[in-house]
Phi, psi and omega in degrees: 000106182249168180208131176244116181294325180294317178294321180297316179298321181291325187261352183296133178196168178293151183303132182279115180251017177301126178091355175295131185278068182304325183294347181258007183303318185277354182276355178231131184285152171241135181283169177300322178295319177301314183293322177300313181296320181295319177296316179301310184295319178299315181298320182286321174300319180286348180274351185307318180303325178287324175296321178299321180298329176291316182296324186281359170260005178259186177297348178304326184294346180269350185257109184296331178291315181293318180291327175297316178298313184297325179297314180289318181302316181298318180294317181295320180295327177306317184283339173296309180298319180301316184283329173294320176296320179298316180298317179296318178298316180294333178287345176114007178264112187266127173200154175271115187299319183293319179294320179298314179300316181297321180291322175302314182291320180296325181290347175290328177058219184294336181305322183294317180295318179297319180296318178299314183295319181291322178295316180298314180297315180299320181295315185279342176276326184245114181302324184269015177298332179303323179299326182292309184286337173289319178294317177299321176301317179297316180297315183296318180292319180292319179290328177295310181291329175293320177296320177296319177298320179294323179291323174302313182295318183289317189280321185066017182273116188296323180289317177297320178301316180297311182297311182294327177300322178289319179294322180302324179299320175296313184297328178295320177294319179298315178300317181300319179296308183298317183296311181294324178293318178296318180298318179298318181291322186277333185298125179070012183240087184300320182296316179297322180297318180292316179298316182300309182295318181298314182291318181299319181291345185244328186244345182292139173225156179301156181306126177101340181293132187111310171283319176254153178286162184303319182294325177294320178298316178297321180299318178297313182297315182294317182294317186276328193235002184274056171211176185300315181293318180298316179297319178298322179296321179287324176296322177294322177300312178301320181296321179295316178293327180294349177279349174292145181305127176087359184246017180303131176081001182292141180235114181238297182293319179294322178296321178298320177295316183295320179290326176296318178300320180297320179293322177293324179297321179286328181220095185303341179276345183302135177074308182298328181296328178294320179290312184295326181271006179054049183271068176247001177290147177262118180288138175300143181296147179295326179230175178055067175299165187307312182298322180292324180288317190259343186084358180280133177279121178262123183295138173286163177305323180293317180294321180296323181291334180277345184281000000 
């Protein structure tokens, strides 16, 4: 698995959806679980710019190769979220994408600022902190493309399969960059390997946790991976990450599935109730409305009617 930053910069572009049969979206059903996963995935893809803001206060901003990658990566991820939202809209689920994104971000509240500050402090205090976020990047990209593959398998929806197949190609390139960069940093660096493993075992969380509540994360894991094939896919994911220097035998994604199963065992309604009740709507934040957060003036219904 190789990666060329020069080739990536030349070839980076928004996901090509030419030929996707959008007109056939409604001719094939999506289950409640499919819809739950699509909303979750769309929100996390759309959250990438905020994740990027965290990376750029770390030592990452000093590395021209990494910042070149992040610039292209951020743009490509934008179109993943846009197209997942388009599919949901065409399926008949109405929402304003910009308002939804703003509300997701507003609901983070003070947590987002604290997270940025702690990431910045950790990066500048620990020289080998870069190994941690590169490894986390590899895990996140690999788990994302694995999740998309699982949703293709679960849903059986041909248009969704086509769209996700195209997005997966982007995610594979992203994974290749993070994996190779982490490997380069960790190779022959015992201290970085120790820091990386210690931090992963203590601070790593599945993709989306923090933006999404713990029960929502469990719902995604249980729906996509709580069968024999799904479990094997997560064990294989752990094995791939375990090939990085110093990470042999590490268990992250499979452990997340097992702990989710334990919570469902204690409470059979846990996670499934979110799917069954179609709880994918984003509640408006109690405080900090969109206009207050962004400075953007949002027209009232009366003003919109006069325009």
